[in-house]
N, C-alpha and C positions, 0 to 999 in steps of 0.2 A: 811407403817406398815411392820414389818419384816415377812418374809415368815415362816410359821410354820415348825418346825423340821420334822414332819411327811411328809409334802408335799415335803420338800427338799429330804428326803430319797426316796420317791416314784419316784421323778424325776430322782434321781441318779440311781435307779434300772432300769428305762426305758433306760437310756443312756449307762449304764455299758456294756451291751452285745456287742455293736457295735465294740468298740476298742478291747475288749478282744477276740471277735470272729475272727476279722481280724488277730490279732496276733496269735491266736490259729491255724488258717488256714495256716499261714506262717510256724509256728513251725511244724505242722503236715506234711506239704508238704516236709520240709527239712528232717524230720525223716523218712518219707516214700519215699524218693527220688527214690529208684529203682522201686517203683510201679508207681509213678507219671511220671517218664521219664526213660525208660529202657536203654537209651543211656549211655555209660560209659563216665565220665567226662574227662578221661585222654587218650582216644583213638583218635589219630590224623587221619585226612583224608585230606591231603593237596590238593587233587583235588577239595574239596568242601570248600576251605577257604573263609571266609566271605560270605557264602551262605545266602540268605535271608530266612525269616521265611517260613516254609513249614510244611506239615503234618509230615515229618520225623524229622524236627528240628523246634520246635514251636517258638523259639526265634532266629533262625539262628545259625551260627557257628562263631568261632573266627578265628584268623590268621592261625591256624594249622588245621582248619576243625573240631575242637572239639565242641560238642553240648553245647550251651551257657546256656540253661535251666538246664541241668544236672550239669554244673559247678556252677551255682548260687545256686542250691539246696544243693549240697554237700559242697559248701563254707559256706552256711548258717548253716550247722551242726557245723562247726568249730566255726563260729562267735558266735552262740548261746551257744555253749558249753563253750567257754571262758567266756561269760557273766554269765552263770549259776555257774561256778566254782568261779568266782570273787565275785558273790553275796553271796555265802555260806561263803567264807572267811571273807568278810566285815561284814556280819551279825553276825557271831560268835565272831569275834574279837571286833567289834564295840559294841555289846551288853554287853560283859564282861567289856569293857572299860567304857561304860556309867553307868552300874550298880555299878561298883566300885566307880566311881566318885560321884554318887548321894548318895551312902550309907555312904561314909566316910566324905564328905564335908570338910570344913576347908582348910588347906594347901594342902592336898593330892588332893582334888577336883580341886583347882586352878592350881596345877601343871599338872594334867591330861588334863584339858580343855585348858590350854595355849599351851600344846604340840599339841593338836588337832588343835588349831587355827593356829599355825605355819605350821603344815602339810597342812592345807587347804589353806594357803596363797601362797604356792608354786604352780605355774601352773602345773596341772597334766601331761600334755604332756611333759613339760620340765623335770620333775622328772622321768617320765617313760622312756624318751630317755636316761637319765643318767644310770638308772637301767639296761635297755636292753643292753646298751654298756658295762656295767660292768659284767653282768651275762649271757648274750647271749639272743638270740631270740627264744629259744625253747618254745614249747607250755606250759609246766608247769611253766616256768619263767613268761610268759605273764599272766597266771591266777593268780599267787601269787602277781605279781607286781600290777595288776589291783585291786585285793582284798585289798591289803595294802593301796593303794591310796584312796579307797572308804570307808575304815574303819572309818576315823575321822568323816565323815558326819553321819554315823550310830551311832557313839558314842554320838554325840551331840543330835541326835534325842532320843536315849535311855535315856540319862540323863534328858532331858526336860520332857519326858513322865513320867519317874519315879518320878521326883520331883512333878509333877502335881498330880500324884496318891497319893503321901504321904500326901497331904492335905485333902484327902477324909475320910469320917467317917469310912469306913470299915478298912482302914489301921490303923487309930488311935485306933480303937477298938482292932485290933490284937496286937498292941504294948502294950495297956493297959492290955491285957490278959497275957502278958509275953511271947509271941511268939518269938523264936530266930531270929537273924538277917538273917541267911542263909535261914530259912524257909520263912521269910517275903519276901525275894527277889525272891525265886524260886516258892513259892506256891501262894503268894498274888500279888506281883507286876508284875512279868514276864508275867503271863497269860493276865494281863490287858493292858500291853504295847505292847504285840505281834502284835495286829492289826496295830498300828502305825508303828512298825518296818517292818511289811509286806508292807505297803505303801512305806516306804523308800527303801525297797529291790527292788520294781518295778522301782523306779527312778534310783537306782544303776545299774540295768540291762541295762537301756538305756545308762547310762554313760559308762558302760563297753564296749558296742557295739561301741560307738563312739571312745573310747580310742583305742580299738583294730584296728578299721578301720584306724585311724590316723597313728598308728605305722606301719601298713602294707602298707599304701599308701606311706610312706617315705622309705620303704624297710627294716624296723627294726621289722616287725611283723613276722607272719608265713612265712616260706621260702618254695619255690617250692621243691618238687611237691605238698606239701600241699597248699590248697587254702582257702581263706576267702573272704568275701565281700570286705574288704579293699584291699586285694591283687589283686582281679579281677578289682577293680576300678583303681588301679595303672597300670595294664596291659592295660586296655581300654583307659587310658589317652594318651598312646603313639599313639593310632590310633583315637584320638578324631576327627580329621578333615576328615579322610578317611572313618570312620565308627562310627558315634556318638552313635549308639545303643549299642556298646560294653561297653562303660562306663555308659550309661544310666541305664542298667539293675541292676548292683550292687548298683548304687547310689539310684535307686528307692527302692530297698529292704531295704537298710539302713535307708532311710528317712521314709518309711512307718512303719518299725518295731519300730524305736525310737518314732515316732509320736504316734503310738498305745500304747506303754508303758507309755508315758507321759500323754496321755489322760486318760488311765486307772487309773493311780495313782491320777490324778486330780479329776476324777469323784468319785472314791471310797473313797478317803480321804475327798474331799470337801463336799460330800453328807453325811458324817457321817457314811459311811458304813465300814470304816476302822478306825474310831476314837476309843479312849480308852473307854472301857465299864465302865464308871464311875458310872452308876446307878446300885445299888445292892438292 
């Protein structure tokens, strides 16, 4: 027998706080980095190079004696900042893209969706490498490139959610009452597909973190003295055999953050907590 919807929602509410709370702690620690760790991430101390964990340096130091925890927290600021900027661009562009396709249908719909299919068929990392090589590895460029690469998935989600909403009674009643197309899209459809788009935004955030880390790991992401988790992972890789903890720290932060975001999207969406509000 299928599990009742109310039971699924209750189960989702019980599980939801775990992944979101862990992600919230990571984000809060990065934002409050000077409070969590007063050590400066760029202050070298060659005499304490590769120092083990201690009361002064909770995660030890790197090859120049810089505090590793401080570098991870400040690097997280940049990684999460890139992800946030990319999510906003992808959400705005993808929502407009999907709404336009769903509302026009016909040839325009096919053209817009086939464009999205072609964009999604190209490996993100390959396209990002080409874009970074062409436009540079500045922070604004990384945010725009990641946002553009994630927009097609948001567009497909927006289109699918809008088309589903168009079959419901409230939308048909609004059409029958003579409501204009723009008002239908903005006042009726958009509020009801917003939860589904929110779930997609969480997934896009995880994808943006991975994309930024991949570019930084191959040297095409943020450039020193700026630091991100991917850049720190690249630096730690050079000392993998002499000090494995150097690379383990940023790898653990990337893995844990992406895992929390994916679990949050799965729990919230799968439990119906971020599903379209079809009942009216």
